[in-house]
N, C-alpha and C positions, 0 to 999 in steps of 0.2 A: 335251744330247741331247734329242730329242723323238720321240714316237711318229709313225710314218708314218700310221697311222690308228687308230681306237679299237677295231678288231676283232682285233688281233693283238699279239704281244709283240715285234715287230721294232722296232728303234730306228735312228734316223739320228743321225749325229754333227754337231756344229756346223760342222766344217770341210768337210762334204760339200756339193756343189753344190746338192742338193735342199734342204738346210737353209738355205743362203744365199738361194736363190730364195724360199723360203717366208717368210723374215724380211722381205725387201724387199717382196714383194707384200702381206704383211699390213700393214706400215707405210704403204705407198702407199694402201691402202684407208682407214686411219685418218686419214692426212693430208688426203685428199680430203674427208672428212666434217668433220674438226676441225683445220683448218690452223693454228689459234692455239696448239697445244700442241707441246712437244718430245717426241721419242720415242726409246726405246732398248729393249734387252733386257738383263737382268742377265747378268753374266759371272762364273762362279765356278770355272772350271777352264780347261784348254787353255793354261795359261801356259807350257808347254814347246813350243808351236807357234803363237805369236802371229802369225808371218808368214803363216800359212794362214787366219787369220780375216779376215772382211770387215766393217769397221765403217762402210762408206759409207752404209748406210741409217739410221744412228743420228745423233742430234743431239749425244749425249754418250755416254761409256762408263761404264756402271754396274758397276763391278768390285768383287767381294767378295774379300777376302783375309784369311787367317788364318795364323799361324805354323804351325799344325798341318796346313794343307792345302798348304803350301809346303815341307814337310819330311817326314821319316819318323817324326815324333813319335808319331802314333797307331799306326803299325805297331809301334813299340817297346813301347808299353804294352798293345797288344792291344785296341784300340778300332776297330770296323768299322761304325759306324752301324747296329748291330743294331736291327731293327724290332720284333721279338717276343721280346726277351730283355733282361734287365738286365745281362748279362755285361759289355757294353762300359762302361756307367756304373760298374759295380763295379771294373773295371780302372782307370778314371780315378781313382776314389777311392783305390785302393791305390797307384798308381804315378805318376800324372801330376806331382804337385808335386815328388816326389823326383827324377824324371827331369829336370824343368826345372832344378831347383836344383843338380843335379850338373854342369851346364854352362850356367849362365844366360847368360854372355857369348856362347856359341856360338849358342844359340837366339835370343837378341836380334839377333845379327848376321844370321842368316838371315831374320828377319822384316824388318829394315831393308832387306836386299837385295831382298826382295819388294816393299816400298813403292817403292823406287827404280826397280825394274823397271816397275811400273805408271806411274810418272811419266815415264820414258823412252818407254814405249809411247804414252802420251798425247801427248807432244811429236811423236813420229814420225807419229802419225795426225792430228795437229792437231785433236784432240777433247778437251774438258775431261772431268774425272773426277767421278763421284759414287760414294761408297762407303757403303752402308747396312747392311752386315753385315761385322763385322770384330772384332778384329785378332789376339787372342791364341789362344784356344781356341774351337772352334765350339760345343761343348756342355759345359755345366758346371752341374750341378744345385745348387739351393740347399739342399743337405742339411746337417744339423747337423754342426758341427765342421770343415767344409771351409774352408780358408783362401782368401782372395781377394787377398792382397797380390801374389802372383806374376802373377795374371791381370790385375790393374789395372796392374802395372808394364809388362807387354807392351803393353797398350792405350795406355798413356801414351807410351811411346817411339815407337810407330807414329804416333800422332796428331801428336806433335811433328815427326817426320820428314815426314809428309804435308803438314803445315801449312807447312813450310819450302820445299816443292817448287814451289809456285805453280801447281799443276795441278788442284786440287780445287775444285769449286763448292760441295760439301757433303760432310760425312762424319759418321759416327757415332762415339761414344766406344768402343763395344763391341757385342757381341751381347746384352748384358744391361742395356739401358737401361730396361727396364720395372720398375715397383715391386714386381713379384712376386719379383724377385731381391733379397731383403732383404740378403744378405751384401754386395752391392755398392751397392745403393741407399741404404743407411744412411750411407754416406760422402759426405755432402752437399758437403763442401769439395772432395773430389776431383772430383766432377762439375762443380762451379762452375769449378774451375781449368781443366779440359779444355775446358769450354764456352767460356771466355774465349780459350783458344788457338785454337779452331776459328773463333770469331767474328772474330778478328784475323788469321787466316791470309791469306797472299798469294793473290789470286785469279788465275786464268788471264787473260792479256792478250788 
């Protein structure tokens, strides 16, 4: 979604004709000035209405996908992207790992379904994919005693599935690739293994 203008709180949604026209006109301006580059807008939702989206202005689809955004996981643990309260993060600490491990195969399956959905969408649109934010949980603080094994597992199965689809030009290993996330960053071998999978992934034809 995007603001109609900077002077009110009214929003337009991505499937609206105004939004589609704005995207096309914006990229037309950029292409006229810098034709040597490829252009897109990031996609992080509307996955239940893909047939209403217009990817024609884009050179590729930059799709974000997480298990938590493709399921009711956050709803179940009481996390709502709170901006001015730590309640959501506290609920992640209390409930997220236990909820995931209570039905790991089920959550894994839903994530894989989401990856396949993006791959099928890419094929139908004849546009390659890039994913820069992904795969398991959107927000996970590097707080003491939090476990990263389940987060890394979700990211690993998604990377392997995406790499096998032949639709991705590039992908990240997770939302936590920066060294400030010590809990994940310290596992150097894991990062090397996933980087090898990404580097050797089948590319779109």
